C-alpha positions in Angstrom: 147.6 293.2 53.5 151.0 291.9 54.3 153.8 293.2 56.6 157.5 292.8 55.8 160.4 293.8 58.0 164.1 294.4 57.6 166.6 294.5 60.5 169.5 297.0 60.5 172.4 296.9 62.9 174.9 299.8 63.2 177.4 301.4 65.5 177.8 305.0 66.5 180.3 306.9 68.7 180.1 310.2 70.6 181.4 312.1 73.5 180.2 314.7 75.9 183.3 316.9 76.4 181.7 319.1 79.0 180.4 316.2 81.1 182.4 315.1 84.1 181.4 311.4 84.0 182.4 308.4 81.8 180.6 310.0 78.8 183.3 312.7 78.6 185.5 310.2 76.7 184.8 309.0 73.1 182.7 305.9 73.3 180.3 304.0 71.2 176.9 302.2 71.2 175.4 299.4 69.2 171.9 299.9 67.8 169.3 297.6 66.2 166.6 299.1 64.1 163.7 297.1 62.7 161.7 298.8 59.8 158.3 297.3 59.1 156.3 298.1 55.9 152.6 297.1 55.6 150.7 297.2 52.4 148.9 295.4 49.6 150.9 293.0 47.4 151.5 294.7 44.0 153.7 293.0 41.3 154.3 290.2 43.7 155.7 292.2 46.6 154.8 294.9 49.2 158.1 296.7 48.8 161.3 296.1 46.8 164.0 295.5 49.5 166.4 297.4 47.4 164.3 300.5 48.1 164.1 299.7 51.7 167.9 299.7 52.1 168.4 303.1 50.6 
């Protein structure tokens, strides 16, 4: 078995219009997501990275 991983970085924005604090205004956050796939090697790979990015 082998584990491969892909890291994704993205930005998202939101606001809480009914909130009285700083989150009332439109603001954003940065996120990092790491996806790991574990499996047996078939046809020379565990997963095609093209399929992982969909």
